[in-house]
PAFI-512619 format. One record per residue (C-alpha): x, y, z. Coordinates in steps of 0.5 Angstrom, whole numbers, padded with zeros to 4 digits, always signed. Example, Ala and Ser with C-alpha at 12.3 -4.5 7.8 and 13.67 -1.06 7.14 Angstrom:
BEGIN
+0025-0009+0016;+0027-0002+0014;
//
This chain:
BEGIN
+0082-0039+0003;+0083-0036+0011;+0088-0031+0010;+0090-0030+0003;+0090-0024-0001;+0084-0023-0005;+0082-0019-0012;+0075-0019-0009;+0069-0022-0006;+0071-0028-0009;+0077-0030-0013;+0084-0029-0009;+0090-0029-0012;+0092-0037-0011;+0085-0038-0014;+0086-0033-0021;+0089-0038-0025;+0083-0044-0024;+0078-0039-0026;+0081-0035-0032;+0086-0041-0035;+0093-0037-0034;+0097-0033-0029;+0095-0026-0026;+0102-0024-0028;+0100-0026-0034;+0094-0023-0035;+0098-0016-0033;+0103-0016-0037;+0102-0011-0043;+0106-0016-0047;+0102-0021-0047;+0095-0016-0049;+0093-0016-0056;+0093-0010-0060;+0087-0005-0062;+0086-0007-0069;+0088-0014-0069;+0080-0015-0069;+0080-0022-0073;+0084-0027-0067;+0079-0022-0062;+0074-0025-0066;+0076-0032-0066;+0078-0033-0059;+0072-0031-0057;+0068-0035-0062;+0072-0041-0059;+0071-0040-0051;+0064-0039-0053;+0063-0045-0056;+0067-0049-0050;+0063-0045-0045;+0057-0047-0049;+0059-0055-0049;+0061-0055-0042;+0055-0052-0039;+0051-0057-0043;+0054-0063-0040;+0053-0059-0034;+0046-0059-0035;+0044-0067-0037;+0049-0068-0030;+0044-0063-0026;+0038-0066-0028;+0040-0074-0027;+0043-0072-0020;+0041-0066-0017;+0033-0066-0019;+0032-0073-0015;+0035-0070-0009;+0030-0064-0008;+0024-0066-0004;+0029-0070+0000;+0034-0064+0002;+0027-0058+0002;+0024-0055+0008;+0018-0056+0003;+0013-0062+0002;+0011-0060-0005;+0019-0059-0007;+0020-0062-0014;+0020-0061-0021;+0014-0059-0025;+0011-0059-0032;+0006-0055-0035;+0001-0056-0040;-0001-0051-0045;-0008-0052-0045;-0007-0050-0038;-0003-0044-0039;-0008-0042-0044;-0013-0042-0039;-0008-0038-0034;-0009-0033-0040;-0016-0032-0042;-0019-0033-0035;-0014-0029-0031;-0008-0024-0034;-0013-0023-0040;-0019-0021-0035;-0015-0016-0031;-0015-0021-0026;-0007-0019-0025;-0004-0014-0023;+0004-0012-0024;+0008-0006-0020;+0014-0003-0022;+0018+0003-0020;+0024+0007-0022;+0030+0013-0019;+0034+0018-0021;+0038+0023-0018;+0040+0030-0020;+0046+0032-0015;+0049+0039-0015;+0053+0043-0011;+0047+0046-0007;+0042+0042-0007;+0040+0034-0010;+0034+0031-0012;+0032+0024-0012;+0025+0023-0016;+0022+0016-0014;+0016+0013-0019;+0012+0007-0019;+0006+0005-0024;+0001-0001-0023;-0001-0003-0029;-0007-0009-0032;-0008-0013-0039;-0015-0009-0037;-0013-0002-0038;-0012+0000-0031;-0006+0003-0029;-0004+0007-0024;+0002+0012-0022;+0005+0016-0017;+0012+0019-0016;+0015+0023-0010;+0021+0027-0010;+0026+0028-0004;+0030+0035-0005;+0036+0035-0001;+0040+0042+0003;+0045+0041+0007;+0043+0047+0011;+0036+0047+0012;+0035+0053+0018;+0038+0059+0018;+0043+0061+0023;+0044+0068+0026;+0051+0068+0026;+0053+0069+0018;+0060+0066+0021;+0057+0060+0024;+0053+0058+0018;+0059+0058+0013;+0062+0054+0019;+0056+0048+0019;+0055+0049+0011;+0063+0047+0011;+0063+0042+0016;+0056+0038+0013;+0060+0038+0006;+0067+0035+0009;+0062+0029+0011;+0059+0027+0004;+0063+0026-0002;+0064+0028-0008;+0059+0032-0013;+0056+0026-0018;+0059+0021-0013;+0054+0016-0009;+0056+0018-0002;+0053+0024-0004;+0047+0022-0006;+0041+0019-0002;+0045+0013-0002;+0045+0007-0008;+0041+0002-0002;+0037+0007+0000;+0034+0010-0006;+0032+0002-0008;+0029+0001-0001;+0025+0008-0001;+0023+0005-0009;+0022-0002-0007;+0017+0000-0001;+0012+0004-0004;+0012-0002-0011;+0010-0006-0005;+0006-0001-0001;+0003+0001-0007;+0001-0007-0010;-0002-0008-0005;-0006-0002-0002;-0007+0000-0009;-0009-0006-0013;-0016-0009-0013;-0014-0015-0018;-0014-0022-0014;-0007-0023-0016;-0001-0019-0015;+0005-0019-0020;+0012-0016-0016;+0018-0014-0019;+0024-0017-0016;+0024-0021-0008;+0017-0020-0004;+0022-0019+0003;+0029-0016-0001;+0035-0015+0002;+0034-0007+0000;+0028-0007+0006;+0031-0011+0011;+0037-0008+0013;+0041-0001+0012;+0037+0005+0013;+0032+0000+0015;+0035-0004+0020;+0037+0001+0024;+0031+0002+0028;+0027-0003+0031;+0020+0001+0030;+0023+0002+0022;+0024-0005+0020;+0018-0007+0024;+0014-0002+0017;+0017-0008+0012;+0016-0013+0016;+0009-0011+0016;+0008-0010+0009;+0011-0017+0008;+0007-0020+0012;+0001-0017+0008;+0003-0021+0002;+0003-0028+0006;-0004-0027+0009;-0007-0025+0002;-0003-0031-0001;-0004-0030-0008;+0002-0026-0011;+0008-0028-0015;+0015-0024-0015;+0019-0025-0021;+0027-0021-0020;+0031-0019-0027;+0037-0021-0024;+0038-0027-0019;+0046-0026-0016;+0045-0034-0014;+0049-0037-0020;+0048-0043-0016;+0040-0043-0016;+0041-0041-0025;+0044-0047-0026;+0039-0051-0024;+0034-0047-0027;+0038-0048-0034;+0037-0056-0033;+0030-0054-0033;+0026-0056-0040;+0021-0051-0043;+0015-0051-0039;+0018-0054-0033;+0019-0051-0027;+0022-0053-0020;+0020-0051-0013;+0026-0051-0008;+0025-0049-0001;+0022-0043+0003;+0026-0036+0005;+0027-0039+0011;+0034-0041+0010;+0036-0033+0006;+0033-0029+0012;+0037-0034+0017;+0044-0033+0013;+0041-0025+0013;+0040-0024+0020;+0048-0028+0021;+0051-0023+0015;+0046-0017+0016;+0049-0014+0023;+0043-0013+0027;+0044-0010+0034;+0042-0012+0041;+0039-0006+0043;+0036-0003+0037;+0030-0008+0037;+0031-0010+0030;+0034-0018+0032;+0029-0020+0035;+0024-0018+0030;+0028-0021+0024;+0028-0028+0028;+0021-0028+0030;+0020-0026+0022;+0025-0033+0020;+0021-0037+0024;+0014-0035+0023;+0014-0031+0016;+0019-0033+0012;+0017-0041+0011;+0011-0039+0009;+0014-0036+0001;+0016-0040-0002;+0022-0041-0008;+0023-0043-0014;+0025-0043-0022;+0021-0043-0028;+0024-0044-0036;+0020-0042-0041;+0023-0043-0048;+0030-0047-0050;+0033-0041-0052;+0031-0037-0046;+0034-0036-0039;+0030-0039-0033;+0028-0035-0028;+0027-0035-0020;+0020-0034-0018;+0017-0033-0011;+0010-0034-0009;+0006-0037-0002;+0008-0044+0000;+0001-0046-0001;+0000-0043-0008;+0007-0045-0012;+0002-0048-0018;-0001-0042-0019;+0004-0037-0018;+0008-0041-0024;+0003-0042-0029;+0001-0034-0028;+0009-0033-0029;+0009-0038-0035;+0003-0036-0038;+0005-0029-0038;+0012-0031-0040;+0010-0034-0046;+0007-0028-0049;+0016-0026-0050;+0017-0033-0051;+0025-0030-0055;+0026-0026-0047;+0022-0032-0042;+0020-0026-0037;+0014-0024-0036;+0011-0018-0040;+0007-0014-0035;+0013-0013-0030;+0016-0010-0037;+0009-0007-0039;+0010-0004-0032;+0017-0001-0032;+0015+0002-0040;+0010+0006-0037;+0015+0008-0032;+0019+0010-0036;+0015+0014-0040;+0012+0018-0035;+0018+0018-0030;+0024+0018-0035;+0031+0020-0033;+0032+0025-0039;+0026+0029-0039;+0027+0029-0030;+0034+0031-0032;+0032+0036-0037;+0026+0039-0033;+0032+0040-0028;+0037+0043-0032;+0031+0048-0035;+0030+0050-0028;+0038+0052-0027;+0036+0055-0034;+0031+0061-0031;+0035+0062-0025;+0040+0064-0029;+0046+0059-0029;+0045+0054-0034;+0052+0051-0033;+0055+0053-0027;+0054+0047-0023;+0054+0042-0028;+0058+0036-0028;+0063+0035-0033;+0059+0030-0036;+0053+0033-0037;+0056+0039-0041;+0061+0034-0045;+0057+0034-0050;
//
């Protein structure tokens, strides 16, 4: 709503009652709140709301199958768009002939930050795994100091440190670290670079999108040459063709609504990535002078149309998940994603990605990383001086 006062990016005050069933003034009135000890009433309300929401969702699900599914192909930019049913016998062949003999390798990463006044350390770890026992692990650590060079004048040095730290936010706040988007961007690049350069399997499975937001905006889009590094990496996967990427938590609820209408062992091919990249160009703030804008437009017109996006569902009790593949390999990519997800039917998510995540957490776990850093401060004679209040609370 243009000109409306907003609570967040999506919900205006005027729409509050429509979304939550009560006026905003009622929601913030403490007299309308329940006492903390009145748990019975709280549970009853939750049960009623959940039951009603699930009932409504089943009704929406039926409507989507009857109306939206029929229009997917005619509204898509892909000739193979539509809903497909997977045969269990085909999934068994994929499991035995491709997954279990190492024909698919998956990659995932993890990052951790330890932020103190003297030094901020960022650790990024990436692991590559397959079901035939082959695996690898790589890590990189970034050490940020506010002043690395020694100035000849101690007064100038003190002023320089104060000025630099004045531009950074407080300790243990994201503005003071390598920004979250930048960390995710470096990790996302490392995952895809290792998947392309270190894997020898015919099929590559990644976590997230083959062209993630973090690699196309922010730190990466400030210079055309820097952005081109990301675009070249994405181009590699398009040229290789045999890839499948599965995100954990897609933010687009309308896509999940379509996925929720799928029956078990069904998948739907929706459209290419071109509409998403076009939208990113409009909202991404690419500057003409940086060289990033023409590169993104070329990428949108020549590369993005080759990346298909769809959804799959393994089991009635599991959520749907988005998958990305090459437009020429959507059928096999969907079979691989579903066959691997069947190995943990209750989650309905590829187990190979979970395996890579587990190896990462074991090898580069946050707890072991922070413990090693804290031990270094202890050995330097300052075990508590630079630790945050939260780190010493318990």
